[in-house]
C-alpha positions in Angstrom: -20.7 -14.3 -0.1 -23.2 -12.2 1.8 -21.3 -8.9 1.6 -18.1 -7.3 0.4 -16.1 -4.7 2.3 -15.2 -1.7 0.1 -12.8 1.1 0.9 -12.0 4.6 -0.3 -8.3 5.3 -0.3 -6.4 8.6 -0.3 -2.7 9.3 -1.0 -1.3 10.5 2.3 2.3 11.3 1.3 5.1 10.8 -1.2 8.7 10.9 -0.1 11.8 10.9 -2.3 14.4 8.2 -1.5 18.0 8.8 -2.5 20.1 7.0 -3.4 18.4 4.0 -4.9 19.0 1.2 -4.3 19.5 1.9 -0.7 22.8 0.9 0.9 22.1 1.5 4.6 20.5 -1.6 6.2 19.1 0.6 9.0 16.8 2.5 6.5 13.2 1.3 6.9 12.9 0.8 3.1 16.1 -1.2 2.8 15.6 -4.5 1.0 12.2 -3.6 -0.5 11.4 -4.1 -4.1 10.2 -1.5 -6.6 6.5 -1.5 -7.6 5.4 -3.9 -4.9 2.5 -3.1 -2.6 3.4 -3.5 1.1 1.0 -3.4 4.0 2.1 -0.7 6.4 -0.5 -0.8 9.2 1.0 -3.8 10.9 4.1 -5.8 11.2 2.1 -8.9 12.2 3.1 -12.1 10.4 -0.1 -14.0 11.3 -1.9 -15.5 8.3 -5.3 -14.1 9.2 -5.5 -10.3 9.7 -8.1 -7.6 9.8 -8.5 -5.7 6.5 -5.6 -3.4 5.8 -5.9 0.4 6.5 -2.6 1.5 5.0 -0.2 0.5 2.2 3.0 1.8 0.7 4.7 1.3 -2.6 8.1 2.4 -3.9 8.1 3.5 -7.5 10.4 5.4 -9.9 9.0 8.3 -11.9 10.6 10.6 -14.5 13.0 10.1 -17.4 14.6 6.7 -17.8 18.1 8.1 -17.5 17.4 9.9 -14.2 14.2 8.7 -12.5 13.2 9.8 -9.0 12.5 7.0 -6.5 9.4 7.8 -4.4 7.6 6.1 -1.6 3.9 6.5 -1.8 1.7 5.9 1.3 -2.1 5.5 0.9 -4.5 5.3 3.8 -8.1 4.1 4.0 -10.4 7.1 4.7 -13.7 5.4 4.6 -15.0 1.8 4.4 -18.5 0.3 3.9 -20.1 -3.0 3.2 -22.0 -3.8 0.0 -24.6 -6.6 0.3 -26.7 -8.3 -2.3 -30.1 -9.7 -1.4 -31.5 -12.4 -3.7 -35.3 -12.8 -3.7 -36.0 -16.5 -4.4 -39.6 -17.2 -5.4 
């Protein structure tokens, strides 16, 4: 592998979802699983895509008897390639 793409990510937003689990099929998060990373920069179903620039995850935080359900969205703010050069003698 001649190089690896690296990214710097930043949390863009966090939104509370109530109630959980969602009961409205029209809600964009309906049918999603907790603690699963979802790509949010495309709805393309092709098997080969460009590297992702945005993800979201739905998690629960707080006490076990009353957790808040929050959608976290992270976006790529910078990317760069790292290369290794081997000097064969």
